ModelCIF file with pLDDT and N, C-alpha, C, O atoms, coordinates in Angstrom:
data_MODEL
#
_entry.id   MODEL 
#
_entity.id                         1 
_entity.type                       polymer 
_entity.pdbx_number_of_molecules   1 
#
_entity_poly.entity_id                      1 
_entity_poly.type                           'polypeptide(L)' 
_entity_poly.nstd_linkage                   no 
_entity_poly.nstd_monomer                   no 
_entity_poly.pdbx_seq_one_letter_code       MARAEIPAELERRIRALETADGQGEDFDANSWLWLFILGILLPIIALIWGWVA 
_entity_poly.pdbx_seq_one_letter_code_can   MARAEIPAELERRIRALETADGQGEDFDANSWLWLFILGILLPIIALIWGWVA 
_entity_poly.pdbx_strand_id                 A 
#
loop_
_entity_poly_seq.entity_id 
_entity_poly_seq.num 
_entity_poly_seq.mon_id 
_entity_poly_seq.hetero 
1 1  MET n 
1 2  ALA n 
1 3  ARG n 
1 4  ALA n 
1 5  GLU n 
1 6  ILE n 
1 7  PRO n 
1 8  ALA n 
1 9  GLU n 
1 10 LEU n 
1 11 GLU n 
1 12 ARG n 
1 13 ARG n 
1 14 ILE n 
1 15 ARG n 
1 16 ALA n 
1 17 LEU n 
1 18 GLU n 
1 19 THR n 
1 20 ALA n 
1 21 ASP n 
1 22 GLY n 
1 23 GLN n 
1 24 GLY n 
1 25 GLU n 
1 26 ASP n 
1 27 PHE n 
1 28 ASP n 
1 29 ALA n 
1 30 ASN n 
1 31 SER n 
1 32 TRP n 
1 33 LEU n 
1 34 TRP n 
1 35 LEU n 
1 36 PHE n 
1 37 ILE n 
1 38 LEU n 
1 39 GLY n 
1 40 ILE n 
1 41 LEU n 
1 42 LEU n 
1 43 PRO n 
1 44 ILE n 
1 45 ILE n 
1 46 ALA n 
1 47 LEU n 
1 48 ILE n 
1 49 TRP n 
1 50 GLY n 
1 51 TRP n 
1 52 VAL n 
1 53 ALA n 
#
_struct_asym.id          A 
_struct_asym.entity_id   1 
#
loop_
_ma_qa_metric.id 
_ma_qa_metric.mode 
_ma_qa_metric.name 
_ma_qa_metric.software_group_id 
_ma_qa_metric.type 
1 global pLDDT . pLDDT 
2 local  pLDDT . pLDDT 
#
_ma_qa_metric_global.metric_id      1 
_ma_qa_metric_global.metric_value   88.26 
_ma_qa_metric_global.model_id       1 
_ma_qa_metric_global.ordinal_id     1 
#
loop_
_ma_qa_metric_local.label_asym_id 
_ma_qa_metric_local.label_comp_id 
_ma_qa_metric_local.label_seq_id 
_ma_qa_metric_local.metric_id 
_ma_qa_metric_local.metric_value 
_ma_qa_metric_local.model_id 
_ma_qa_metric_local.ordinal_id 
A MET 1  2 52.00 1 1  
A ALA 2  2 59.00 1 2  
A ARG 3  2 71.00 1 3  
A ALA 4  2 79.00 1 4  
A GLU 5  2 85.00 1 5  
A ILE 6  2 84.00 1 6  
A PRO 7  2 89.00 1 7  
A ALA 8  2 91.00 1 8  
A GLU 9  2 94.00 1 9  
A LEU 10 2 93.00 1 10 
A GLU 11 2 92.00 1 11 
A ARG 12 2 92.00 1 12 
A ARG 13 2 90.00 1 13 
A ILE 14 2 89.00 1 14 
A ARG 15 2 90.00 1 15 
A ALA 16 2 87.00 1 16 
A LEU 17 2 85.00 1 17 
A GLU 18 2 87.00 1 18 
A THR 19 2 85.00 1 19 
A ALA 20 2 78.00 1 20 
A ASP 21 2 78.00 1 21 
A GLY 22 2 70.00 1 22 
A GLN 23 2 75.00 1 23 
A GLY 24 2 72.00 1 24 
A GLU 25 2 78.00 1 25 
A ASP 26 2 82.00 1 26 
A PHE 27 2 85.00 1 27 
A ASP 28 2 91.00 1 28 
A ALA 29 2 93.00 1 29 
A ASN 30 2 95.00 1 30 
A SER 31 2 93.00 1 31 
A TRP 32 2 94.00 1 32 
A LEU 33 2 96.00 1 33 
A TRP 34 2 96.00 1 34 
A LEU 35 2 95.00 1 35 
A PHE 36 2 96.00 1 36 
A ILE 37 2 96.00 1 37 
A LEU 38 2 97.00 1 38 
A GLY 39 2 97.00 1 39 
A ILE 40 2 97.00 1 40 
A LEU 41 2 97.00 1 41 
A LEU 42 2 97.00 1 42 
A PRO 43 2 96.00 1 43 
A ILE 44 2 97.00 1 44 
A ILE 45 2 97.00 1 45 
A ALA 46 2 97.00 1 46 
A LEU 47 2 97.00 1 47 
A ILE 48 2 96.00 1 48 
A TRP 49 2 96.00 1 49 
A GLY 50 2 95.00 1 50 
A TRP 51 2 95.00 1 51 
A VAL 52 2 91.00 1 52 
A ALA 53 2 79.00 1 53 
#
loop_
_atom_site.group_PDB 
_atom_site.id 
_atom_site.type_symbol 
_atom_site.label_atom_id 
_atom_site.label_alt_id 
_atom_site.label_comp_id 
_atom_site.label_asym_id 
_atom_site.label_entity_id 
_atom_site.label_seq_id 
_atom_site.pdbx_PDB_ins_code 
_atom_site.Cartn_x 
_atom_site.Cartn_y 
_atom_site.Cartn_z 
_atom_site.occupancy 
_atom_site.B_iso_or_equiv 
_atom_site.pdbx_formal_charge 
_atom_site.auth_seq_id 
_atom_site.auth_comp_id 
_atom_site.auth_asym_id 
_atom_site.auth_atom_id 
_atom_site.pdbx_PDB_model_num 
ATOM 1   N N  . MET A 1 1  ? -14.526 25.565  -16.998 1.00 52.00 ? 1  MET A N  1 
ATOM 2   C CA . MET A 1 1  ? -13.152 25.167  -16.813 1.00 52.00 ? 1  MET A CA 1 
ATOM 3   C C  . MET A 1 1  ? -12.837 24.070  -17.827 1.00 52.00 ? 1  MET A C  1 
ATOM 4   O O  . MET A 1 1  ? -13.594 23.108  -17.954 1.00 52.00 ? 1  MET A O  1 
ATOM 5   N N  . ALA A 1 2  ? -11.749 24.208  -18.532 1.00 59.00 ? 2  ALA A N  1 
ATOM 6   C CA . ALA A 1 2  ? -11.366 23.240  -19.559 1.00 59.00 ? 2  ALA A CA 1 
ATOM 7   C C  . ALA A 1 2  ? -10.819 21.962  -18.916 1.00 59.00 ? 2  ALA A C  1 
ATOM 8   O O  . ALA A 1 2  ? -10.104 22.005  -17.915 1.00 59.00 ? 2  ALA A O  1 
ATOM 9   N N  . ARG A 1 3  ? -11.173 20.837  -19.515 1.00 71.00 ? 3  ARG A N  1 
ATOM 10  C CA . ARG A 1 3  ? -10.707 19.549  -19.002 1.00 71.00 ? 3  ARG A CA 1 
ATOM 11  C C  . ARG A 1 3  ? -9.339  19.250  -19.603 1.00 71.00 ? 3  ARG A C  1 
ATOM 12  O O  . ARG A 1 3  ? -9.155  19.317  -20.818 1.00 71.00 ? 3  ARG A O  1 
ATOM 13  N N  . ALA A 1 4  ? -8.392  18.920  -18.745 1.00 79.00 ? 4  ALA A N  1 
ATOM 14  C CA . ALA A 1 4  ? -7.045  18.600  -19.217 1.00 79.00 ? 4  ALA A CA 1 
ATOM 15  C C  . ALA A 1 4  ? -7.044  17.188  -19.800 1.00 79.00 ? 4  ALA A C  1 
ATOM 16  O O  . ALA A 1 4  ? -7.689  16.285  -19.267 1.00 79.00 ? 4  ALA A O  1 
ATOM 17  N N  . GLU A 1 5  ? -6.324  17.014  -20.879 1.00 85.00 ? 5  GLU A N  1 
ATOM 18  C CA . GLU A 1 5  ? -6.225  15.711  -21.519 1.00 85.00 ? 5  GLU A CA 1 
ATOM 19  C C  . GLU A 1 5  ? -5.236  14.831  -20.772 1.00 85.00 ? 5  GLU A C  1 
ATOM 20  O O  . GLU A 1 5  ? -4.155  15.276  -20.386 1.00 85.00 ? 5  GLU A O  1 
ATOM 21  N N  . ILE A 1 6  ? -5.622  13.579  -20.575 1.00 84.00 ? 6  ILE A N  1 
ATOM 22  C CA . ILE A 1 6  ? -4.741  12.605  -19.933 1.00 84.00 ? 6  ILE A CA 1 
ATOM 23  C C  . ILE A 1 6  ? -3.830  12.021  -21.001 1.00 84.00 ? 6  ILE A C  1 
ATOM 24  O O  . ILE A 1 6  ? -4.309  11.625  -22.063 1.00 84.00 ? 6  ILE A O  1 
ATOM 25  N N  . PRO A 1 7  ? -2.531  11.958  -20.745 1.00 89.00 ? 7  PRO A N  1 
ATOM 26  C CA . PRO A 1 7  ? -1.626  11.346  -21.728 1.00 89.00 ? 7  PRO A CA 1 
ATOM 27  C C  . PRO A 1 7  ? -2.038  9.902   -22.024 1.00 89.00 ? 7  PRO A C  1 
ATOM 28  O O  . PRO A 1 7  ? -2.534  9.197   -21.145 1.00 89.00 ? 7  PRO A O  1 
ATOM 29  N N  . ALA A 1 8  ? -1.829  9.473   -23.262 1.00 91.00 ? 8  ALA A N  1 
ATOM 30  C CA . ALA A 1 8  ? -2.272  8.151   -23.705 1.00 91.00 ? 8  ALA A CA 1 
ATOM 31  C C  . ALA A 1 8  ? -1.648  7.033   -22.864 1.00 91.00 ? 8  ALA A C  1 
ATOM 32  O O  . ALA A 1 8  ? -2.325  6.058   -22.539 1.00 91.00 ? 8  ALA A O  1 
ATOM 33  N N  . GLU A 1 9  ? -0.383  7.162   -22.516 1.00 94.00 ? 9  GLU A N  1 
ATOM 34  C CA . GLU A 1 9  ? 0.297   6.117   -21.732 1.00 94.00 ? 9  GLU A CA 1 
ATOM 35  C C  . GLU A 1 9  ? -0.307  6.009   -20.337 1.00 94.00 ? 9  GLU A C  1 
ATOM 36  O O  . GLU A 1 9  ? -0.491  4.902   -19.830 1.00 94.00 ? 9  GLU A O  1 
ATOM 37  N N  . LEU A 1 10 ? -0.615  7.127   -19.718 1.00 93.00 ? 10 LEU A N  1 
ATOM 38  C CA . LEU A 1 10 ? -1.237  7.114   -18.396 1.00 93.00 ? 10 LEU A CA 1 
ATOM 39  C C  . LEU A 1 10 ? -2.629  6.495   -18.461 1.00 93.00 ? 10 LEU A C  1 
ATOM 40  O O  . LEU A 1 10 ? -3.004  5.717   -17.584 1.00 93.00 ? 10 LEU A O  1 
ATOM 41  N N  . GLU A 1 11 ? -3.382  6.829   -19.473 1.00 92.00 ? 11 GLU A N  1 
ATOM 42  C CA . GLU A 1 11 ? -4.710  6.256   -19.644 1.00 92.00 ? 11 GLU A CA 1 
ATOM 43  C C  . GLU A 1 11 ? -4.633  4.742   -19.845 1.00 92.00 ? 11 GLU A C  1 
ATOM 44  O O  . GLU A 1 11 ? -5.469  4.009   -19.317 1.00 92.00 ? 11 GLU A O  1 
ATOM 45  N N  . ARG A 1 12 ? -3.649  4.271   -20.594 1.00 92.00 ? 12 ARG A N  1 
ATOM 46  C CA . ARG A 1 12 ? -3.465  2.841   -20.812 1.00 92.00 ? 12 ARG A CA 1 
ATOM 47  C C  . ARG A 1 12 ? -3.138  2.132   -19.499 1.00 92.00 ? 12 ARG A C  1 
ATOM 48  O O  . ARG A 1 12 ? -3.657  1.049   -19.229 1.00 92.00 ? 12 ARG A O  1 
ATOM 49  N N  . ARG A 1 13 ? -2.279  2.743   -18.685 1.00 90.00 ? 13 ARG A N  1 
ATOM 50  C CA . ARG A 1 13 ? -1.902  2.145   -17.399 1.00 90.00 ? 13 ARG A CA 1 
ATOM 51  C C  . ARG A 1 13 ? -3.080  2.104   -16.434 1.00 90.00 ? 13 ARG A C  1 
ATOM 52  O O  . ARG A 1 13 ? -3.254  1.118   -15.717 1.00 90.00 ? 13 ARG A O  1 
ATOM 53  N N  . ILE A 1 14 ? -3.881  3.144   -16.404 1.00 89.00 ? 14 ILE A N  1 
ATOM 54  C CA . ILE A 1 14 ? -5.057  3.175   -15.532 1.00 89.00 ? 14 ILE A CA 1 
ATOM 55  C C  . ILE A 1 14 ? -6.037  2.091   -15.938 1.00 89.00 ? 14 ILE A C  1 
ATOM 56  O O  . ILE A 1 14 ? -6.575  1.385   -15.085 1.00 89.00 ? 14 ILE A O  1 
ATOM 57  N N  . ARG A 1 15 ? -6.275  1.953   -17.251 1.00 90.00 ? 15 ARG A N  1 
ATOM 58  C CA . ARG A 1 15 ? -7.175  0.900   -17.730 1.00 90.00 ? 15 ARG A CA 1 
ATOM 59  C C  . ARG A 1 15 ? -6.653  -0.479  -17.361 1.00 90.00 ? 15 ARG A C  1 
ATOM 60  O O  . ARG A 1 15 ? -7.438  -1.357  -17.003 1.00 90.00 ? 15 ARG A O  1 
ATOM 61  N N  . ALA A 1 16 ? -5.332  -0.691  -17.440 1.00 87.00 ? 16 ALA A N  1 
ATOM 62  C CA . ALA A 1 16 ? -4.745  -1.986  -17.086 1.00 87.00 ? 16 ALA A CA 1 
ATOM 63  C C  . ALA A 1 16 ? -4.935  -2.282  -15.602 1.00 87.00 ? 16 ALA A C  1 
ATOM 64  O O  . ALA A 1 16 ? -5.170  -3.433  -15.235 1.00 87.00 ? 16 ALA A O  1 
ATOM 65  N N  . LEU A 1 17 ? -4.838  -1.271  -14.743 1.00 85.00 ? 17 LEU A N  1 
ATOM 66  C CA . LEU A 1 17 ? -5.032  -1.469  -13.304 1.00 85.00 ? 17 LEU A CA 1 
ATOM 67  C C  . LEU A 1 17 ? -6.488  -1.719  -12.944 1.00 85.00 ? 17 LEU A C  1 
ATOM 68  O O  . LEU A 1 17 ? -6.772  -2.390  -11.952 1.00 85.00 ? 17 LEU A O  1 
ATOM 69  N N  . GLU A 1 18 ? -7.412  -1.188  -13.735 1.00 87.00 ? 18 GLU A N  1 
ATOM 70  C CA . GLU A 1 18 ? -8.824  -1.341  -13.434 1.00 87.00 ? 18 GLU A CA 1 
ATOM 71  C C  . GLU A 1 18 ? -9.369  -2.714  -13.800 1.00 87.00 ? 18 GLU A C  1 
ATOM 72  O O  . GLU A 1 18 ? -10.433 -3.097  -13.314 1.00 87.00 ? 18 GLU A O  1 
ATOM 73  N N  . THR A 1 19 ? -8.667  -3.462  -14.642 1.00 85.00 ? 19 THR A N  1 
ATOM 74  C CA . THR A 1 19 ? -9.138  -4.798  -15.003 1.00 85.00 ? 19 THR A CA 1 
ATOM 75  C C  . THR A 1 19 ? -8.898  -5.761  -13.846 1.00 85.00 ? 19 THR A C  1 
ATOM 76  O O  . THR A 1 19 ? -8.086  -5.499  -12.958 1.00 85.00 ? 19 THR A O  1 
ATOM 77  N N  . ALA A 1 20 ? -9.615  -6.873  -13.871 1.00 78.00 ? 20 ALA A N  1 
ATOM 78  C CA . ALA A 1 20 ? -9.469  -7.871  -12.804 1.00 78.00 ? 20 ALA A CA 1 
ATOM 79  C C  . ALA A 1 20 ? -8.068  -8.476  -12.799 1.00 78.00 ? 20 ALA A C  1 
ATOM 80  O O  . ALA A 1 20 ? -7.543  -8.805  -11.735 1.00 78.00 ? 20 ALA A O  1 
ATOM 81  N N  . ASP A 1 21 ? -7.461  -8.627  -13.971 1.00 78.00 ? 21 ASP A N  1 
ATOM 82  C CA . ASP A 1 21 ? -6.104  -9.188  -14.051 1.00 78.00 ? 21 ASP A CA 1 
ATOM 83  C C  . ASP A 1 21 ? -5.063  -8.262  -13.449 1.00 78.00 ? 21 ASP A C  1 
ATOM 84  O O  . ASP A 1 21 ? -4.019  -8.727  -12.991 1.00 78.00 ? 21 ASP A O  1 
ATOM 85  N N  . GLY A 1 22 ? -5.323  -6.962  -13.438 1.00 70.00 ? 22 GLY A N  1 
ATOM 86  C CA . GLY A 1 22 ? -4.347  -6.006  -12.937 1.00 70.00 ? 22 GLY A CA 1 
ATOM 87  C C  . GLY A 1 22 ? -4.428  -5.774  -11.435 1.00 70.00 ? 22 GLY A C  1 
ATOM 88  O O  . GLY A 1 22 ? -3.638  -5.007  -10.885 1.00 70.00 ? 22 GLY A O  1 
ATOM 89  N N  . GLN A 1 23 ? -5.361  -6.418  -10.774 1.00 75.00 ? 23 GLN A N  1 
ATOM 90  C CA . GLN A 1 23 ? -5.562  -6.174  -9.354  1.00 75.00 ? 23 GLN A CA 1 
ATOM 91  C C  . GLN A 1 23 ? -4.525  -6.842  -8.473  1.00 75.00 ? 23 GLN A C  1 
ATOM 92  O O  . GLN A 1 23 ? -4.205  -6.320  -7.405  1.00 75.00 ? 23 GLN A O  1 
ATOM 93  N N  . GLY A 1 24 ? -3.995  -7.969  -8.884  1.00 72.00 ? 24 GLY A N  1 
ATOM 94  C CA . GLY A 1 24 ? -3.031  -8.669  -8.051  1.00 72.00 ? 24 GLY A CA 1 
ATOM 95  C C  . GLY A 1 24 ? -3.726  -9.503  -6.997  1.00 72.00 ? 24 GLY A C  1 
ATOM 96  O O  . GLY A 1 24 ? -4.954  -9.512  -6.899  1.00 72.00 ? 24 GLY A O  1 
ATOM 97  N N  . GLU A 1 25 ? -2.935  -10.198 -6.217  1.00 78.00 ? 25 GLU A N  1 
ATOM 98  C CA . GLU A 1 25 ? -3.493  -11.077 -5.193  1.00 78.00 ? 25 GLU A CA 1 
ATOM 99  C C  . GLU A 1 25 ? -3.598  -10.338 -3.863  1.00 78.00 ? 25 GLU A C  1 
ATOM 100 O O  . GLU A 1 25 ? -2.952  -9.313  -3.642  1.00 78.00 ? 25 GLU A O  1 
ATOM 101 N N  . ASP A 1 26 ? -4.422  -10.883 -2.999  1.00 82.00 ? 26 ASP A N  1 
ATOM 102 C CA . ASP A 1 26 ? -4.572  -10.337 -1.660  1.00 82.00 ? 26 ASP A CA 1 
ATOM 103 C C  . ASP A 1 26 ? -3.360  -10.745 -0.818  1.00 82.00 ? 26 ASP A C  1 
ATOM 104 O O  . ASP A 1 26 ? -2.595  -11.626 -1.211  1.00 82.00 ? 26 ASP A O  1 
ATOM 105 N N  . PHE A 1 27 ? -3.190  -10.109 0.327   1.00 85.00 ? 27 PHE A N  1 
ATOM 106 C CA . PHE A 1 27 ? -2.083  -10.463 1.211   1.00 85.00 ? 27 PHE A CA 1 
ATOM 107 C C  . PHE A 1 27 ? -2.272  -11.869 1.757   1.00 85.00 ? 27 PHE A C  1 
ATOM 108 O O  . PHE A 1 27 ? -3.395  -12.291 2.033   1.00 85.00 ? 27 PHE A O  1 
ATOM 109 N N  . ASP A 1 28 ? -1.167  -12.593 1.911   1.00 91.00 ? 28 ASP A N  1 
ATOM 110 C CA . ASP A 1 28 ? -1.238  -13.899 2.558   1.00 91.00 ? 28 ASP A CA 1 
ATOM 111 C C  . ASP A 1 28 ? -0.959  -13.717 4.048   1.00 91.00 ? 28 ASP A C  1 
ATOM 112 O O  . ASP A 1 28 ? -0.721  -12.600 4.507   1.00 91.00 ? 28 ASP A O  1 
ATOM 113 N N  . ALA A 1 29 ? -0.989  -14.819 4.802   1.00 93.00 ? 29 ALA A N  1 
ATOM 114 C CA . ALA A 1 29 ? -0.811  -14.746 6.256   1.00 93.00 ? 29 ALA A CA 1 
ATOM 115 C C  . ALA A 1 29 ? 0.562   -14.196 6.623   1.00 93.00 ? 29 ALA A C  1 
ATOM 116 O O  . ALA A 1 29 ? 0.687   -13.447 7.592   1.00 93.00 ? 29 ALA A O  1 
ATOM 117 N N  . ASN A 1 30 ? 1.586   -14.556 5.865   1.00 95.00 ? 30 ASN A N  1 
ATOM 118 C CA . ASN A 1 30 ? 2.938   -14.073 6.153   1.00 95.00 ? 30 ASN A CA 1 
ATOM 119 C C  . ASN A 1 30 ? 3.026   -12.551 5.969   1.00 95.00 ? 30 ASN A C  1 
ATOM 120 O O  . ASN A 1 30 ? 3.670   -11.863 6.762   1.00 95.00 ? 30 ASN A O  1 
ATOM 121 N N  . SER A 1 31 ? 2.387   -12.038 4.937   1.00 93.00 ? 31 SER A N  1 
ATOM 122 C CA . SER A 1 31 ? 2.390   -10.587 4.707   1.00 93.00 ? 31 SER A CA 1 
ATOM 123 C C  . SER A 1 31 ? 1.665   -9.847  5.826   1.00 93.00 ? 31 SER A C  1 
ATOM 124 O O  . SER A 1 31 ? 2.127   -8.801  6.283   1.00 93.00 ? 31 SER A O  1 
ATOM 125 N N  . TRP A 1 32 ? 0.518   -10.394 6.272   1.00 94.00 ? 32 TRP A N  1 
ATOM 126 C CA . TRP A 1 32 ? -0.209  -9.766  7.376   1.00 94.00 ? 32 TRP A CA 1 
ATOM 127 C C  . TRP A 1 32 ? 0.619   -9.768  8.647   1.00 94.00 ? 32 TRP A C  1 
ATOM 128 O O  . TRP A 1 32 ? 0.601   -8.800  9.408   1.00 94.00 ? 32 TRP A O  1 
ATOM 129 N N  . LEU A 1 33 ? 1.353   -10.866 8.881   1.00 96.00 ? 33 LEU A N  1 
ATOM 130 C CA . LEU A 1 33 ? 2.204   -10.935 10.064  1.00 96.00 ? 33 LEU A CA 1 
ATOM 131 C C  . LEU A 1 33 ? 3.258   -9.839  10.032  1.00 96.00 ? 33 LEU A C  1 
ATOM 132 O O  . LEU A 1 33 ? 3.447   -9.144  11.030  1.00 96.00 ? 33 LEU A O  1 
ATOM 133 N N  . TRP A 1 34 ? 3.954   -9.668  8.902   1.00 96.00 ? 34 TRP A N  1 
ATOM 134 C CA . TRP A 1 34 ? 4.984   -8.631  8.796   1.00 96.00 ? 34 TRP A CA 1 
ATOM 135 C C  . TRP A 1 34 ? 4.384   -7.228  8.882   1.00 96.00 ? 34 TRP A C  1 
ATOM 136 O O  . TRP A 1 34 ? 4.990   -6.337  9.478   1.00 96.00 ? 34 TRP A O  1 
ATOM 137 N N  . LEU A 1 35 ? 3.205   -7.020  8.298   1.00 95.00 ? 35 LEU A N  1 
ATOM 138 C CA . LEU A 1 35 ? 2.547   -5.721  8.426   1.00 95.00 ? 35 LEU A CA 1 
ATOM 139 C C  . LEU A 1 35 ? 2.235   -5.405  9.885   1.00 95.00 ? 35 LEU A C  1 
ATOM 140 O O  . LEU A 1 35 ? 2.420   -4.273  10.332  1.00 95.00 ? 35 LEU A O  1 
ATOM 141 N N  . PHE A 1 36 ? 1.760   -6.411  10.627  1.00 96.00 ? 36 PHE A N  1 
ATOM 142 C CA . PHE A 1 36 ? 1.460   -6.211  12.036  1.00 96.00 ? 36 PHE A CA 1 
ATOM 143 C C  . PHE A 1 36 ? 2.733   -5.921  12.831  1.00 96.00 ? 36 PHE A C  1 
ATOM 144 O O  . PHE A 1 36 ? 2.765   -4.995  13.641  1.00 96.00 ? 36 PHE A O  1 
ATOM 145 N N  . ILE A 1 37 ? 3.781   -6.713  12.598  1.00 96.00 ? 37 ILE A N  1 
ATOM 146 C CA . ILE A 1 37 ? 5.035   -6.536  13.343  1.00 96.00 ? 37 ILE A CA 1 
ATOM 147 C C  . ILE A 1 37 ? 5.642   -5.170  13.068  1.00 96.00 ? 37 ILE A C  1 
ATOM 148 O O  . ILE A 1 37 ? 5.987   -4.444  14.000  1.00 96.00 ? 37 ILE A O  1 
ATOM 149 N N  . LEU A 1 38 ? 5.776   -4.811  11.787  1.00 97.00 ? 38 LEU A N  1 
ATOM 150 C CA . LEU A 1 38 ? 6.456   -3.568  11.431  1.00 97.00 ? 38 LEU A CA 1 
ATOM 151 C C  . LEU A 1 38 ? 5.581   -2.329  11.605  1.00 97.00 ? 38 LEU A C  1 
ATOM 152 O O  . LEU A 1 38 ? 6.094   -1.235  11.843  1.00 97.00 ? 38 LEU A O  1 
ATOM 153 N N  . GLY A 1 39 ? 4.273   -2.492  11.489  1.00 97.00 ? 39 GLY A N  1 
ATOM 154 C CA . GLY A 1 39 ? 3.396   -1.325  11.548  1.00 97.00 ? 39 GLY A CA 1 
ATOM 155 C C  . GLY A 1 39 ? 2.775   -1.062  12.899  1.00 97.00 ? 39 GLY A C  1 
ATOM 156 O O  . GLY A 1 39 ? 2.389   0.071   13.186  1.00 97.00 ? 39 GLY A O  1 
ATOM 157 N N  . ILE A 1 40 ? 2.667   -2.083  13.740  1.00 97.00 ? 40 ILE A N  1 
ATOM 158 C CA . ILE A 1 40 ? 2.008   -1.906  15.035  1.00 97.00 ? 40 ILE A CA 1 
ATOM 159 C C  . ILE A 1 40 ? 2.934   -2.281  16.186  1.00 97.00 ? 40 ILE A C  1 
ATOM 160 O O  . ILE A 1 40 ? 3.178   -1.472  17.082  1.00 97.00 ? 40 ILE A O  1 
ATOM 161 N N  . LEU A 1 41 ? 3.442   -3.491  16.161  1.00 97.00 ? 41 LEU A N  1 
ATOM 162 C CA . LEU A 1 41 ? 4.226   -3.986  17.286  1.00 97.00 ? 41 LEU A CA 1 
ATOM 163 C C  . LEU A 1 41 ? 5.554   -3.228  17.447  1.00 97.00 ? 41 LEU A C  1 
ATOM 164 O O  . LEU A 1 41 ? 5.890   -2.810  18.555  1.00 97.00 ? 41 LEU A O  1 
ATOM 165 N N  . LEU A 1 42 ? 6.290   -3.052  16.382  1.00 97.00 ? 42 LEU A N  1 
ATOM 166 C CA . LEU A 1 42 ? 7.577   -2.353  16.469  1.00 97.00 ? 42 LEU A CA 1 
ATOM 167 C C  . LEU A 1 42 ? 7.433   -0.906  16.960  1.00 97.00 ? 42 LEU A C  1 
ATOM 168 O O  . LEU A 1 42 ? 8.204   -0.490  17.824  1.00 97.00 ? 42 LEU A O  1 
ATOM 169 N N  . PRO A 1 43 ? 6.471   -0.120  16.439  1.00 96.00 ? 43 PRO A N  1 
ATOM 170 C CA . PRO A 1 43 ? 6.294   1.232   16.994  1.00 96.00 ? 43 PRO A CA 1 
ATOM 171 C C  . PRO A 1 43 ? 5.905   1.243   18.467  1.00 96.00 ? 43 PRO A C  1 
ATOM 172 O O  . PRO A 1 43 ? 6.341   2.122   19.211  1.00 96.00 ? 43 PRO A O  1 
ATOM 173 N N  . ILE A 1 44 ? 5.080   0.268   18.909  1.00 97.00 ? 44 ILE A N  1 
ATOM 174 C CA . ILE A 1 44 ? 4.713   0.204   20.326  1.00 97.00 ? 44 ILE A CA 1 
ATOM 175 C C  . ILE A 1 44 ? 5.945   -0.081  21.180  1.00 97.00 ? 44 ILE A C  1 
ATOM 176 O O  . ILE A 1 44 ? 6.140   0.541   22.224  1.00 97.00 ? 44 ILE A O  1 
ATOM 177 N N  . ILE A 1 45 ? 6.777   -1.024  20.734  1.00 97.00 ? 45 ILE A N  1 
ATOM 178 C CA . ILE A 1 45 ? 8.011   -1.343  21.467  1.00 97.00 ? 45 ILE A CA 1 
ATOM 179 C C  . ILE A 1 45 ? 8.922   -0.119  21.510  1.00 97.00 ? 45 ILE A C  1 
ATOM 180 O O  . ILE A 1 45 ? 9.512   0.175   22.549  1.00 97.00 ? 45 ILE A O  1 
ATOM 181 N N  . ALA A 1 46 ? 9.040   0.589   20.404  1.00 97.00 ? 46 ALA A N  1 
ATOM 182 C CA . ALA A 1 46 ? 9.893   1.779   20.361  1.00 97.00 ? 46 ALA A CA 1 
ATOM 183 C C  . ALA A 1 46 ? 9.382   2.875   21.305  1.00 97.00 ? 46 ALA A C  1 
ATOM 184 O O  . ALA A 1 46 ? 10.175  3.552   21.959  1.00 97.00 ? 46 ALA A O  1 
ATOM 185 N N  . LEU A 1 47 ? 8.051   3.049   21.374  1.00 97.00 ? 47 LEU A N  1 
ATOM 186 C CA . LEU A 1 47 ? 7.492   4.037   22.299  1.00 97.00 ? 47 LEU A CA 1 
ATOM 187 C C  . LEU A 1 47 ? 7.762   3.665   23.754  1.00 97.00 ? 47 LEU A C  1 
ATOM 188 O O  . LEU A 1 47 ? 8.148   4.514   24.558  1.00 97.00 ? 47 LEU A O  1 
ATOM 189 N N  . ILE A 1 48 ? 7.559   2.401   24.086  1.00 96.00 ? 48 ILE A N  1 
ATOM 190 C CA . ILE A 1 48 ? 7.800   1.963   25.454  1.00 96.00 ? 48 ILE A CA 1 
ATOM 191 C C  . ILE A 1 48 ? 9.279   2.112   25.793  1.00 96.00 ? 48 ILE A C  1 
ATOM 192 O O  . ILE A 1 48 ? 9.621   2.567   26.884  1.00 96.00 ? 48 ILE A O  1 
ATOM 193 N N  . TRP A 1 49 ? 10.144  1.738   24.882  1.00 96.00 ? 49 TRP A N  1 
ATOM 194 C CA . TRP A 1 49 ? 11.587  1.859   25.075  1.00 96.00 ? 49 TRP A CA 1 
ATOM 195 C C  . TRP A 1 49 ? 11.978  3.321   25.281  1.00 96.00 ? 49 TRP A C  1 
ATOM 196 O O  . TRP A 1 49 ? 12.827  3.632   26.117  1.00 96.00 ? 49 TRP A O  1 
ATOM 197 N N  . GLY A 1 50 ? 11.352  4.218   24.510  1.00 95.00 ? 50 GLY A N  1 
ATOM 198 C CA . GLY A 1 50 ? 11.630  5.649   24.645  1.00 95.00 ? 50 GLY A CA 1 
ATOM 199 C C  . GLY A 1 50 ? 11.162  6.206   25.974  1.00 95.00 ? 50 GLY A C  1 
ATOM 200 O O  . GLY A 1 50 ? 11.814  7.087   26.534  1.00 95.00 ? 50 GLY A O  1 
ATOM 201 N N  . TRP A 1 51 ? 10.050  5.715   26.492  1.00 95.00 ? 51 TRP A N  1 
ATOM 202 C CA . TRP A 1 51 ? 9.548   6.193   27.771  1.00 95.00 ? 51 TRP A CA 1 
ATOM 203 C C  . TRP A 1 51 ? 10.441  5.710   28.922  1.00 95.00 ? 51 TRP A C  1 
ATOM 204 O O  . TRP A 1 51 ? 10.664  6.442   29.886  1.00 95.00 ? 51 TRP A O  1 
ATOM 205 N N  . VAL A 1 52 ? 10.939  4.501   28.821  1.00 91.00 ? 52 VAL A N  1 
ATOM 206 C CA . VAL A 1 52 ? 11.750  3.924   29.886  1.00 91.00 ? 52 VAL A CA 1 
ATOM 207 C C  . VAL A 1 52 ? 13.150  4.527   29.892  1.00 91.00 ? 52 VAL A C  1 
ATOM 208 O O  . VAL A 1 52 ? 13.711  4.793   30.954  1.00 91.00 ? 52 VAL A O  1 
ATOM 209 N N  . ALA A 1 53 ? 13.709  4.740   28.709  1.00 79.00 ? 53 ALA A N  1 
ATOM 210 C CA . ALA A 1 53 ? 15.104  5.210   28.624  1.00 79.00 ? 53 ALA A CA 1 
ATOM 211 C C  . ALA A 1 53 ? 15.264  6.644   29.040  1.00 79.00 ? 53 ALA A C  1 
ATOM 212 O O  . ALA A 1 53 ? 16.376  7.172   29.020  1.00 79.00 ? 53 ALA A O  1 
#
């Protein structure tokens, strides 16, 4: 099977993401709080509200 060539721009972007500088920072406490509220707490409240209504 022939290997498809990756476009030069895509290869450049992948290399930039793989470097330590391209990784970005980890989530802070405020980000974790919003992830918890919007991803866990809000769906649980919506499910309970749906069961009661």
